[in-house]
C-alpha distance (Angstrom), angle and dihedral (degrees) to the residues before:
residue distance angle dihedral
M1 . . .
L2 3.79 . .
E3 3.79 91.9 .
K4 3.83 86.3 68.3
L5 3.81 94.5 54.7
D6 3.82 97.7 91.1
A7 3.81 91.6 47.6
F8 3.79 91.0 49.7
K9 3.81 90.9 49.4
T10 3.81 90.0 52.3
Q11 3.81 91.0 50.1
L12 3.80 90.1 49.6
Q13 3.80 91.9 51.5
E14 3.81 90.1 49.9
L15 3.80 90.8 50.7
D16 3.80 91.6 49.5
G17 3.81 88.9 51.0
K18 3.79 92.0 52.9
L19 3.80 92.5 45.7
A20 3.81 89.2 55.0
D21 3.81 90.8 56.6
P22 3.86 110.1 104.7
N23 3.81 90.6 -146.0
V24 3.80 90.4 57.2
V25 3.81 91.9 46.5
A26 3.80 88.9 53.2
D27 3.82 91.2 53.4
R28 3.81 101.4 74.1
T29 3.80 94.8 -170.3
Q30 3.80 94.7 50.8
Y31 3.80 92.3 41.4
R32 3.82 92.0 51.9
S33 3.81 91.1 49.0
L34 3.80 92.9 50.3
M35 3.80 91.5 46.7
Q36 3.80 89.6 53.2
Q37 3.81 89.7 51.7
R38 3.78 90.8 49.2
G39 3.79 91.0 47.2
H40 3.80 88.4 57.3
L41 3.81 98.1 40.8
G42 3.82 99.8 42.0
P43 3.82 97.1 65.4
I44 3.83 89.7 45.5
V45 3.82 91.5 56.4
D46 3.82 90.9 45.9
K47 3.81 93.0 50.1
L48 3.82 94.8 44.9
T49 3.81 89.6 48.3
E50 3.80 88.3 53.1
L51 3.81 90.3 47.2
K52 3.83 91.8 51.0
A53 3.81 90.5 51.2
L54 3.81 89.9 51.5
D55 3.81 91.3 48.2
D56 3.80 90.5 50.8
E57 3.79 90.4 48.6
L58 3.81 91.1 50.6
E59 3.81 91.2 49.9
E60 3.81 91.3 51.1
T61 3.82 91.6 46.5
E62 3.82 92.8 50.1
A63 3.80 88.9 51.3
L64 3.81 88.2 60.2
L65 3.80 89.6 64.5
E66 3.82 86.7 80.9
D67 3.80 90.0 60.8
P68 3.85 110.2 82.5
E69 3.79 91.7 -153.6
M70 3.83 94.6 50.3
A71 3.81 100.8 33.2
Q72 3.82 97.3 93.5
M73 3.79 93.7 49.1
A74 3.80 90.4 46.5
K75 3.82 91.6 52.4
E76 3.82 90.2 53.8
E77 3.79 92.0 51.8
I78 3.79 99.9 44.5
E79 3.83 100.0 72.3
P80 3.84 95.2 48.6
L81 3.80 88.5 48.3
K82 3.80 91.9 51.5
A83 3.81 89.6 50.2
R84 3.81 90.7 52.2
I85 3.81 90.3 48.4
A86 3.81 92.1 50.6
K87 3.80 90.6 50.4
A88 3.81 92.2 47.7
E89 3.81 90.5 49.2
D90 3.81 91.4 52.9
E91 3.81 90.5 48.2
A92 3.81 90.6 49.2
K93 3.80 91.1 50.9
M94 3.80 89.5 52.9
L95 3.81 91.2 50.8
L96 3.81 91.7 49.3
I97 3.80 92.1 64.5
P98 3.82 103.6 111.7
P99 3.81 111.0 -116.2
D100 3.79 110.6 -99.4
P101 3.83 114.1 -135.5
L102 3.81 86.7 -135.0
E103 3.81 93.7 50.3
G104 3.80 96.0 110.6
K105 3.79 95.8 47.2
N106 3.77 126.5 115.7
I107 3.80 114.2 -132.9
I108 3.77 146.3 -129.4
M109 3.81 108.9 -141.8
E110 3.81 120.4 -160.6
I111 3.81 118.7 -165.1
R112 3.80 117.5 -172.6
A113 3.78 133.1 179.3
G114 3.80 112.2 -118.6
T115 3.79 130.9 176.7
G116 3.78 113.5 -1.4
G117 3.81 110.2 57.7
D118 3.82 115.7 -132.9
E119 3.81 91.7 -1.1
A120 3.82 90.1 57.4
A121 3.80 89.4 50.9
L122 3.81 90.5 51.1
F123 3.80 89.8 49.9
A124 3.81 89.9 50.8
A125 3.82 86.4 56.3
D126 3.83 89.9 50.9
L127 3.80 90.1 53.0
F128 3.79 90.8 48.9
C129 3.82 90.2 51.7
M130 3.83 90.7 48.5
Y131 3.79 92.3 52.9
S132 3.81 91.2 43.6
R133 3.81 91.2 55.2
Y134 3.80 91.8 45.6
A135 3.81 90.6 49.7
E136 3.80 90.2 49.9
Q137 3.81 91.1 52.0
R138 3.82 90.5 50.4
H139 3.83 91.6 46.2
W140 3.79 91.4 -119.3
K141 3.78 123.6 152.4
M142 3.80 116.6 -118.6
E143 3.81 123.6 -168.4
V144 3.80 125.7 -176.4
M145 3.80 108.2 -129.2
S146 3.81 98.1 -178.6
Q147 3.79 139.4 -19.9
N148 3.77 139.7 -168.9
Q149 3.80 105.5 -158.5
I150 3.80 129.3 -172.2
N151 3.81 126.1 -143.1
L152 3.82 93.4 -100.7
G153 3.80 92.0 59.3
G154 3.79 98.5 -100.2
Y155 3.79 127.7 121.3
K156 3.76 129.6 -120.7
E157 3.79 83.4 -168.0
I158 3.78 137.0 -7.7
I159 3.80 125.9 -179.6
V160 3.81 121.1 -164.7
S161 3.78 137.6 173.7
I162 3.81 118.3 -136.5
S163 3.80 122.1 -166.4
G164 3.78 132.7 -179.2
K165 3.80 142.6 81.9
D166 3.84 116.6 -26.6
V167 3.82 93.5 -8.0
Y168 3.80 96.8 143.7
G169 3.80 92.6 36.9
S170 3.80 90.5 58.4
L171 3.80 105.1 33.2
R172 3.81 98.8 40.1
W173 3.83 86.6 89.9
E174 3.83 91.3 61.8
S175 3.80 94.8 72.2
G176 3.79 110.8 111.7
V177 3.77 143.6 58.1
H178 3.80 117.2 -44.7
R179 3.81 117.9 -159.4
V180 3.80 125.3 -155.7
Q181 3.82 128.5 -160.9
R182 3.81 115.8 -167.0
V183 3.79 145.9 111.2
P184 3.81 105.3 -82.2
V185 3.81 119.3 -129.2
T186 3.81 85.7 -125.3
E187 3.84 92.7 56.4
S188 3.80 114.8 92.3
G189 3.82 95.5 -179.4
G190 3.78 94.9 65.5
R191 3.81 94.2 -123.0
I192 3.79 120.8 153.1
H193 3.79 112.8 -116.5
T194 3.78 130.0 -164.6
S195 3.79 119.4 -138.7
A196 3.78 135.9 162.1
A197 3.78 143.1 -147.2
S198 3.79 128.9 -171.5
V199 3.79 126.7 -135.9
A200 3.81 124.3 -160.5
V201 3.80 120.4 -170.4
L202 3.81 112.9 -161.2
P203 3.81 122.9 -176.5
E204 3.78 106.6 -121.1
A205 3.79 111.1 -117.1
E206 3.77 126.8 -141.5
E207 3.77 119.4 -136.0
T208 3.81 87.5 -104.7
D209 3.82 90.9 55.6
I210 3.78 96.5 58.7
Q211 3.79 129.3 18.5
I212 3.81 118.3 -146.2
R213 3.79 114.4 -168.3
D214 3.80 118.8 -145.5
E215 3.80 90.7 -127.9
D216 3.81 90.7 56.7
I217 3.79 95.7 61.7
R218 3.79 135.5 63.4
V219 3.80 116.9 -154.9
D220 3.81 118.4 -158.1
V221 3.79 123.4 -174.0
M222 3.79 119.9 -151.6
R223 3.75 144.5 151.7
A224 3.79 118.4 -75.6
G225 3.79 115.8 -110.0
G226 3.80 138.2 -166.3
H227 3.79 129.4 30.6
G228 3.76 117.6 -13.3
G229 3.77 111.9 114.3
Q230 3.79 135.7 -94.9
C231 3.79 96.0 -37.7
V232 3.80 94.9 61.6
N233 3.81 115.4 113.3
T234 3.81 93.6 9.7
T235 3.82 97.0 102.0
D236 3.78 136.9 30.1
S237 3.81 92.6 -117.8
A238 3.80 101.8 123.9
V239 3.80 114.8 105.6
R240 3.79 130.5 -155.0
I241 3.79 117.5 -168.7
T242 3.79 120.0 -167.4
H243 3.80 119.2 -165.7
I244 3.79 100.3 -146.5
P245 3.85 100.5 -158.1
T246 3.82 94.2 52.8
G247 3.81 102.2 23.5
L248 3.82 91.5 -127.0
V249 3.81 112.6 155.7
V250 3.80 126.4 -161.6
I251 3.81 123.6 -174.5
Q252 3.81 123.5 -166.5
Q253 3.78 123.1 -178.8
D254 3.80 108.4 144.4
E255 3.80 96.5 98.3
K256 3.81 124.0 70.2
S257 3.79 88.7 -140.6
Q258 3.78 116.9 82.7
L259 3.82 90.1 -152.4
K260 3.82 92.9 53.2
N261 3.79 91.0 49.1
K262 3.81 90.5 50.0
N263 3.81 92.3 49.7
K264 3.81 91.5 50.3
A265 3.79 91.6 47.0
M266 3.80 90.7 52.0
R267 3.82 91.0 51.8
V268 3.80 91.2 53.1
L269 3.81 92.4 44.3
R270 3.80 91.4 49.1
A271 3.82 90.7 51.5
R272 3.81 92.5 50.0
L273 3.80 92.8 47.6
F274 3.81 91.3 46.8
D275 3.80 89.7 52.2
L276 3.81 90.1 51.1
E277 3.81 90.9 51.0
E278 3.80 92.6 48.8
S279 3.80 89.5 49.5
K280 3.78 91.6 53.7
K281 3.80 90.7 51.1
N282 3.77 93.7 50.9
A283 3.80 120.3 40.4
Q284 3.80 91.9 -167.0
R285 3.79 91.0 53.5
A286 3.81 89.6 48.6
A287 3.81 91.6 54.6
E288 3.80 90.5 45.6
R289 3.81 91.9 50.1
K290 3.81 91.7 51.6
S291 3.79 93.4 50.7
M292 3.80 93.0 43.2
V293 3.77 99.2 54.4
G294 3.79 102.6 30.9
S295 3.77 119.7 154.9
G296 3.79 100.6 -62.7
D297 3.79 92.1 -103.1
R298 3.82 115.7 148.2
S299 3.83 92.3 -122.5
E300 3.83 92.7 62.8
R301 3.77 95.5 66.7
I302 3.78 132.6 152.5
R303 3.80 95.5 176.3
T304 3.82 139.0 21.2
Y305 3.80 125.9 -151.7
N306 3.82 109.9 -160.1
F307 3.81 109.9 -171.6
P308 3.85 99.8 -174.9
Q309 3.82 90.2 57.4
N310 3.83 95.6 34.0
R311 3.81 84.0 -126.4
L312 3.79 133.5 148.8
T313 3.81 120.7 -170.8
D314 3.79 124.6 -172.4
H315 3.79 104.1 -158.9
R316 3.82 96.0 -163.1
I317 3.80 94.1 68.8
G318 3.82 101.0 17.0
L319 3.81 92.4 -113.0
T320 3.83 117.3 161.4
L321 3.80 122.6 -177.6
Y322 3.79 127.4 177.1
K323 3.79 90.3 -151.2
L324 3.79 102.5 91.5
D325 3.80 92.6 138.6
Q326 3.81 91.4 55.8
I327 3.80 93.3 47.2
L328 3.80 93.6 48.8
A329 3.80 87.0 50.2
G330 3.80 87.8 62.3
D331 3.81 103.9 -88.9
L332 3.79 89.8 127.7
D333 3.80 95.6 145.1
Q334 3.81 87.3 83.0
V335 3.81 85.6 72.7
I336 3.81 103.0 27.0
V337 3.82 96.5 54.1
P338 3.85 94.3 54.2
L339 3.81 88.9 48.0
K340 3.80 90.1 53.3
I341 3.80 90.6 48.2
A342 3.81 90.8 50.6
A343 3.81 88.8 52.0
G344 3.80 88.8 51.2
E345 3.80 91.1 52.8
K346 3.79 90.9 52.1
A347 3.78 90.0 48.3
L348 3.81 89.3 51.5
E349 3.81 91.1 53.8
S350 3.79 90.9 55.4
L351 3.81 95.4 50.1
């Protein structure tokens, strides 16, 4: 990383020169873009400068090992210095992640049961609880958009919106197929079963991000069905919206108000269409989206949750933690932070 420091400093000086140009200041769009670049590059230069100073200090301290009078003191200082360097390197890797244009977006998260029947639906509920606890810790707002619940308390599908600071930047890594290995509550023989649930994280689009023409959608009103209490099936409040050009269908029935169900359905539809548009713009993102969502089959996994061993494994970065109980309780940063660091390392390779 340090070999890039001089180049980054040069880039920063060039940016500062452009930002001092009155013509650039007068062009609000260009000025905003350059300020965003500087906002990304400035902290990188600061952190790498700090890292270089620590490296120099370590080199000087190690040289003292040759001095009999200073050797003991040097030994005591070396390990703390190495720890500070390791921390600074991790922080630098995080900063090197290129800013995503969707970084500030809120999200629509879709959790669906995959292979495994009722056990998969129960696991989908566990994932929903994990994300709910994580959102609560981060002081994010979570709203259930729609749900299809089974008698045992699991979900065939649950769709939620999550809003707050750095929501997409943190939870974008959760998209994919999650596999669980445990003894189901419905299994009397005590055998370990494998089931799966899929998670899709969609950046929530504003009305200005994606335009939906009235003539491109068909809105059908119907009676709500499935679990939902005494009010289900008493009014024609459920809404199904079909986007004719793409064939996307969204059904909302949780609210008693037809208007509220329609508004929620439009939010979900807008997010799905926005994701499709972003995928078309970026071939790499399209490939990533396909591999992340998959079909919910257990073989298309990004992560495994093994209850008997209290183990979580993220297969994308080879991370294994024997802290499954803590992670399911909402301590998801133990997984998210290493994923961000891995992204930073990939970004560093491409610089």
